[in-house]
N, C-alpha and C positions, 0 to 999 in steps of 0.2 A: 480348560476352555471347551470341554465337550458340549456345554450348554449353548454356546454361541453358534457352533457349527450346526447343531440340531435346529436352532431357531432359523438360521439362514436356509437350511435345507427345507424346513417347513414352509417358509415364506416363498421360496422358489417353486415349490410344488403348487402353491396357490396362484402365483403370478404367471407361470408359463402358459396355462390354458387361457388366461385373459389376453396374453400377448398374441396367441394364435388366432383369437377371434377378431382382431383388428384388421381391417382391410388396408393393406399397404399402399394401395393407390389413392386412398382418401386422406391419409395422414402424412402430409409432406409440408415443409415450410414454404416451398415454392419461391417464386420471384419476390413476392411481397415480403416474406420473411427475410430474404437476403437484403432487400432495400432497407427495411427497418433496422436490421443489424448494422448495415453500412452507415446509415445516418447516425445511429447511436455511437458507433466507433469514431466517426468524424467529430461529433459533438464532444466526446471525451478528449480527443486529441486537441481540439481547440481550447477546451477548458484548461488542460494541462499546460499548453503553450502560454496562455494568458496568465496562469498562476505563476509560471516560471518567470515571466516578465515582471510581474508585480513583486515577487519575492526578491528580485534583483534590485529593486528600488528601496528595500527596507534596510535601514542601518541598524546593526545589532550592537553598536558600541554604546556603552552606558556613559551618560554625562556624569562628571564628578559631582559629588554632593556639595551643596552650598554650606558654608560655615554659619551663615546667619539667615534667618527667615526673611529679613528685610532685603538683604542682598539678592536673595533668590527672586523676590518679587520684582525688584528693580531690574534685574537682568532679564527676567521673563517678559516684562512689559515694555522695557526700554524707556520708562519714565522715571522721574526722580530728580533730585538735585544732583548736579555734577559735583564730584569731589574737588577739594581745593587743588589737588595736583592736576586735574584736567582743565582747570581754568574757568 
């Protein structure tokens, strides 16, 4: 792994002078950055809470497969002729 440390060292020698040229008083997130971050955090919290509520409504149980195609259609629509046993 000597190649990786050499490339990191080379990159650092080029980036350090650039970092020293930046005025530290001009590059700050400030109050606006905090407000944007706080709004985004609240939005993510609200979305996660909503997702949790919606996932609680989901039923993960599978319905048993119908034996007959016609029986599945009748059961799904609620229409059809009643069987003789039902009257």
